[in-house]
Structure formats: C-alpha cells, structure tokens
N, C-alpha and C positions, 0 to 999 in steps of 0.2 A: 895057406898057402906062403911057403917060407921063399919061394923063389921069382925070381922075375925072370920073361923071356926078353932075350937080346934080338937085335934086328939080324943078324947071323943065325939065327937059330939056336946057338948055345944059350944055358941058363946062367944065372948068379944069385947065389944066396944071399938075400938081403940080412945084413946085422947091425945092429946099432953104433953108430959110430963114436961113443961113449965108452962102452963095457967090453963092445964084441960077442955081445952075444946075439945069438939066432933070432929071428920071428919065432921059430919054434919053442925056443927057452923062454920067449915072455910073452905078458897077457897082450899086448898092443905096440907096434912098432910104428912111429909117425915120420912119414917123411916130408922131407925139407929139400930146396932144390939141388943141395948138393951133399946132404948128410942124413943118418936116419937118427932117431932117437927113443929107447924103449920109454914104456911106463914107471919101470923101476928108477931109471935116472932123473926122469922129469919128477917124481916123488923125491927123490935127491935133492934135485936143486933147489925144489920147493921148501924143504927142510933147510938148508941152506940159507935162502932168501928170507924165509921166518926168521932164524936166528942172527941174520945180521939187522933186521928191522926190531929184535928185540922183542918178539912177541910170535905169535902163529899167523901162518900164511892167512888162514880164512877170519872174518869182519867177526867179532862178537857180535851175537845175537841178543836180541831181547827178548825176556821171558814170554812165554805164551801167554795171553792174557784169558781170564777165566769167563766163560759164558756169560755169567751174571754180569761182570765189567765191560764185554762188547754190549751186550743189552742196554745198558745204563748208556754209554757211547751213543747208540743208535736212538736212544729214546731223545737224544736232546734233539734232534730234528724232527 
C-alpha cells in the first residue's frame, strides 16, 4: 500500500523525504512525525556513519567457541 487516505477522501502517495522514491519503489518506508525515510537511505546513512567512525557500523563479533571449549568452560562449575 503506497497511499494514505486523507480526511477529505483523497489519497496521498507516500515517498521518501530524502530520495523521493515512492513506497512501491523500495522495500520499506519508515514514517516519522513529519517525514519518511526508505530502507535504502537508512542503509546509506549507516554507511556514512560507519565511514565517519573509521570502521563498520556493526560491532565486531567474537569467534564462536567450539563445542569442546563450551563444555570445558561449563565443566568448571
């Protein structure tokens, strides 16, 4: 659904306030109090923030322990 009904019976086509793409052209359109942002612009913003921080936007993950390591840890208790 890319339209929103107004009180007077007309419809408004929803679009991203940043890139102008309609809801039909993107996967997700997020509504704010006075603006909309699409998933593509959110992704671009995440990339910009990560670049400013000098790394990736997602925190680094520790390597998954092997089952034997998990068991050895639990055997301590």
